[in-house]
N, C-alpha and C positions, 0 to 999 in steps of 0.2 A: 277042338283048339284048347289048349291047356289053360287052366286058370292062372291069372295073375292076382297075386297080391299086394297090398299097399308098399312092401317093403321091396317087392320086384320093380315097382314103378318109381321108387324113392332114385332120383339122380346120384349118381357117386359123388362124393366128396372131392370138391377141386385139388389137384395136386399141381405141383410144380411143373411149368411146361417148357423149360429151358431148351434152346437150343444153340449148338456151338458149331461155329465155321471157323475155317482157317485163312488167313491172309498175310499180305507183305505190304509195306511201306518202305520206301525209300526215302532218306533223311540224310542229306550232305554227303551222298555216295555209300552211305552205311544201310545195309538192308535189314528192316526189322522184320520178324517173322512172330506173328502175333495170332492169339485165339478172342474171338468174339463169342459172348455167350449172352443171349438174348431170351428173353420171356418174363414170364410172370411167376415170382415168387408168393407163396402162401404164407401169410402171417395167421398164427392162431393165439388162442385165448384159453387160459385154464380156467376151467368150469368146476365149481363145487357144488354138489347137491345135497342139502340137507347137513351141510359142513363137512362132505365127504367128495375127495377128489372123483369127477367123473370125466377125466379125459381133456384132450385140447382140440378144441372146435374151431375151425377155420373162420376169421373174421375179415380179411382182405385177401386180395391178390395185386401184388405191386409189380408193375412191369420195370425192367431195369436191363441194362446194355452195358455188359461188362469187356474191358477189352485188357487182357493180360499178355505180357511179353512172353513169348516162349523161351525155356531152358534159362530163366533168369533165377536168382537167389530169392526168396520171397522173404528172408530176413534182411536183405540190403535194397530191394525194390520198393521204391515208395508207391502208395496207393492213394488217388485222390477220389474222394466221393463228390460228385457234382449234381446241382440241382438249381433249377430256376425259382423264379418266385410267383407274383400275381397276388396274393395268393390265387392258386388256380392255373397256373402255368406249367406245363409240362418241360422236362430238360434239354428238348429239341434245339433252344437257342445256344447254350453253351455247347451242345453234342456237336451240332453240324455248322456252328458259327466260329469257335474256337479252339477247342479241345482237342475234338476226335480225329480219326486219320482219314475222315473224308469229309469234305463241307461243301455247302450250297453255294451258287454263284446268285447273289442276290440283288447286286448293283448297288448303287450307293445315291445319296441326295442328288437329285439333278439328273440320274442317270438308271433307273430301275430296271432290272434285268426284265424282259419280256417273257411269259410264258412258253413253253411248258419247263423253264429252268433247266439246270443242269447241276450234277455233282462231280467234283475233281478231287484228285488227291490233296493231303493237306500236310506238306513237308514241315510246316511249324508246328505239327499236333504236340499237344503235351505228352504223347505216349512215347515219345522218344526219352521221356525224363522219369514218366510215373505212369504207373498201371491206372486205368480208370473205370471208373464206376457210374454211370447217369441213371439217376432215380426218377421216376414220376411218382409224385405222392398220389394217393388215392382221390381219385375224381378228376386226374389229369392223365393225358397218355391212353395207355390201356389199361390203367390202376383202377379197381373198382372195390366196392364193399363186396363181401361175400354173400351168399343167399342168407336172407332173411336178417341180415345186417343193415343198418341204417347209414348212409352215405355222411349223412350229416353228423355221425358221432367222430368222422375224422376230419371235418372241415372247420379246425379252430386251432387257436394258437398253441395248447398244449397236447391236443391230442395230434397234431401234425407231427410234433417234435418227436412224441413218443413213438410212433408208427414208423418214422424215417429213421429213429435211434435204432429200433428193432431190426429194418432191414440192413443197416450198418453192421450191428452186431451179429446178426445171422451170416452175411456174407464173408465177414472177418472170422468167423469161427470155423465155417464148412470149406472155407479156402486157404486155411492154416496161415493167417496174415497177422496175428497178434504180435509178432514181433519185428514187423514192415513198418518204416514210418509212413505216419496217416495223416491225411489232410482233407480238409473240408474245402470244397469252393462253391459259392453261394451267389448268387446274381438277384439285385432288387429284394422284395420280400424273402429270397433265399438268404439273404446276408442276415436278415430277421432271425430266421430259421437256424442258420449256421452259428450265431452268438449264442442263442438259447441249447443247440445241440451240444455245443463245447462243453457247457455246464452241465447238461444231462448226462452225457455220455461218462463224464467223470464220475459224477455222484451216484449215478444208478448202475454203471457196469466197471466202473474202474478202467474205462477206455481213456486214455490220455493221448491227445493228438501233438502232432508237430507243428502244425500250423493251419491257419484259415485264408482262404483266397476271398476277399469278399469284393465284388464286382457291383459299382453303383450301391453303394452301402445306404441302408436305411436302420439305422440302430437304435434311435428313439424319435418315434412319430410326432413329438412334440417340437421336433427341430423343423419340420416341414409342414404339417398339418394348420391349413386355414381354418381355424376356430373361432369363435367369439371369446374376445379378452386374451387371445395369445398372439402377441405383435412380433415373436420371434422370426415365423416364416418370411416376412416382408423383408427382412434384413438378410436372412439366409440364401434367399432366391435371388436378390439385386445382383451379385456377380453372375449368375447363370443369365440373368436378362441383359447383363453386358455383353456378354460372350455371344448371345444369339443376335444382338443386334448389331454387332460388330461383323459377325459373318454375312449378314444382308447387307453390308455396305451402308449402315446408318450412321454410323461413328465417325465418318471420314477416314482417313489414312495412317491412322493411330495404331503402332502394333498392338496387336491382343495382348501382351504381356503388361503394356503400360495402362490399357484401358482396365485390365483386371487389378491391377495395383491400386490403382484409383478407387474403382468399385469397392474392393475389400476393405480399404481404410475408411471410406465412408459407411460401409455396412457394419462396421466394427466400433466405431464412433459416435459422429454427428446423428447419423440415421436413427439409430435406438432412442437417442437422448431426445431428438426430436418427437416420435412418436410416444415417447413415455410422457411428454408435456401434456397432449390432449388439448383442453381448451386452454391450457396456459401458455400455449406457444404463441409468442408475440408474432403480429403480423410479417415483421420485416424477417424473423426466422422462418416463417412458414415460406414466404417468399423465395428465400434462398434454399430452403430446403427442395421446393417443387423445382426449381431450376436445375438442381444437383442432379436428383431423380430424371428428369427429364433428359438432361445430358447425357446420363449413362446408359438410359434404356432406349433412347430413339423415340420415345413416346411425347406426344405435346405437352406441354406445361398444363394447357386446359384440361387435358384427360387427368393428368396427376392430380390437380386440384379437384376434380369431380369426384375422384375415388378416395379422396381425403388423405392423401400421400400413402395409400394402402393398395399395390398392385397385386391383385391375387393371380395367380399363374394362368388359369385358363382366360381369365380377361386380358392378358397379356398376350397368350398365342392367337387371339382372335383380333386385337387391336393394332398389334404391331405393324402388319403388312394389310392392315384395311384399305390404305389408300391405292393399294393394287389389286385389290379384290383377292388377296390370298390369306390362309391361315397358315401358323408354322406349327410343328410337331411339338408334342411334350415329350415323347421319349427321346426324342432328337430334334432340337430346334433346326437344324440345317435343312430340314426337309419340308417343303411345303405343297399345300394341296388347295383345292377349290371347295366352296360351301354354297348352298342354295340359297341363303340368307346372309347378307353383309351387315345387317342390322343390329344383329343379337351378340351376346357376348358368350357366346359356347359355339364349337363346332359339332358338324355331325359326326364326324370321327377324326381320330388322331390321323394325320397324314403321313407320320412316321411309322407307325404300325400297318398301315394297311399298304404301305410301299412294299415291304419285304415279307409280310405274314404269308401270303401266297407261296412264295419260293420256300419257305422253312415247310409248310403243310405238305407241299408236293413232293419235296425232296426225301421228308422221312417217311411218306407212305410208300415212296418207290423203294428207297433204301432197304428198309425193315424186311421187304418182300424179296425183292430181286436178289440183294446181295446178303442180307444175315438169315435169309430164308426163314423168316418167323410170318407163319399165316394167321392172321386175327381178323375177322369180321366187323369187330368193332370199331366205331369211328375212333380216331385218335384225337384226342383232345388237345389242343395245341394250347389254347386257352379257354378254360371253363366258365362260361358266366354264372350258370348255377353255382359253381363252388365258390365264385369271388363273393356275389350276392348272399350268401347263406354263412360267411364266414363269421365264426364266434371269437370275440375278444375278453369273453365273460370275466378271465382273470383280471383284467384291469378296468372294472366296473368303477367309474367316476374318477378315472385316472388315464393318462395317454400312455400308449402302447411302449415299451421299451424292453431292450435286452442289454443296455450298456452294464446295467449292474451285474448280469449273469455274466457278461464277457470279461468284465475286469475282476470278478470272483474266480473264473476259471483260470485266468492269467496270474493273479497272485497265487493259486494252489500247484499251478504248473509254469514255473519260471521259464520254462524252455518253449512254450507255447508262443509262437510267431505268428504276425497279422500281416497279411499283403494288403491295401485296399487300391482298388482301380475306380478312378473318378474321371467322366468326362466333362468338359467344360460345358457343352450345349445340351447336357441331360437337365431338362425340364421337369422329370420325375423325383429324382434324388439329387437335387443339386449339391454340388461339390463343398461348396461353403458350409452347407449344413452338417455335412458329413465331419468337417474339420471342428467345427464348434462341438460336436458330441466328443469326439477325441480328446478335445481340450479339457472335457470336464470327466473323462473317465477316471474313476479313484483307482488311480494306480500309483504305487512308489517311483519316484525318480528313476531308479535304475531298471525298472521293467518298459519304460517309454520307449526305450530304443528299439524293444521288439517289436515295434509297429513301424510300417514302411508305407509311403504312400505315392502312387504313378498318377500322371495326368496325361489325358489325351484330348486332342481338339477334335473332339466329336461327342456323341451322346450316350444314352444309356447303354445301348448296344454299340458300344465304342469300335468294336470289331468289323462294325459294317463298312468302315472307313478302312480302306486296304492300309494306309501307312500307320495307322493306328491298331490294326490286326497283327502286322509284323512285329510292331514294337512290342504289344503287349505280350504276345507270344515270348520273346524274348525276356521280358522282365519277369514272368511268371516262371518260366523254367530256371532262372536264375534264382527265384526265391525258393521253389522246391529243392534244388540243388543245396542251397546254404543250409536250409532249415531242416534238412534231413539228417544232419550231423553224422554223416557218413564220409 
């Protein structure tokens, strides 16, 4: 037997393992022929030893799926880089729920699809208007840190933006797309990432974008984090509570628009004033405030009084339908679920997440192997709990997390940067009124405020789970891409 050395036993360095396949999609009698490129891209770091350059060593392998239309002029064809949030969520939600050429059948509130689920063509796919690149940040999907690298080094605000930004730069350069109209699309924490990325890509690489698509936005955590001494979220959540109570028939037969207008006015004026008074609030004003909150939220006056006028969101989700022995969803308050204990103020799981997560997980695991022909034995991390739990915001020590300043800075430096925001009325994770509050406080000159547009849908966080919302949202984003491409 031949002798082996340590060098012989050293595994080879990772390399890109991208796989390409050809496909077609029919959109309004138009046949689109496109190429899908799937696999892991190796990110590398420059290494210096004793002050001397010592090569580029692998630091992470990032999974992506790119769809490019065949025979299109790359200087005219837009490209959209898409990712979800969490942090710790893979891009499967936007990929198979809204943008991609194939979509999962997951069902909706009150009518979830049964396993083993299914995939269908998506004639509303954004591919008809833009090439697409779905990115799974390190720790999600099939993306992992390289050998001898620490996964935790990528699980934080700044390193996450830097690594995703590196993927975007590499893909843009390798595919000759520097002159293409370029967009970022993020959902939930993905909007936080997108706001930071717009600034990072400009200042680090000189890569200027045409637009941002922010779905279920969170640009300033102070607008929705229930922390001691911060009364703002109680006001910004109130219209969402009203929308959810209205959906479940607890506010009579008033039109939703009237309910929301009433809730927004109260949340803008009388409610924050009452909260600011503390012990100075008179008994009469307190009683009036309690009655108004109860009328808008479907909660009892006794409950509102017991929580001192301050209805925290998980308390709301467990209290609203307690009399029916049901909980309501955080991601989407239209969904309901069962709990083993109706005496507590927390649920076992978010029923809006558990109702659809199985469908997306099954669809991705089938699709990537059977149709995109990419084999990988790693578990596809749809939502990585370890990534979420270990996430670092050290850049914001003793301050709340915000990218509102970075987004405003990017827009001031690039006055052509357009922003589309999609908000769901029953989204209990990123309430639409909190987004409105942050937008109103962006440090922008008056002439740039018209660069921002907001669309609203009668569903929740993943509003595309609601079929009418999905169809309308697809139209809205397609129109935004077309207009913002400056072509």
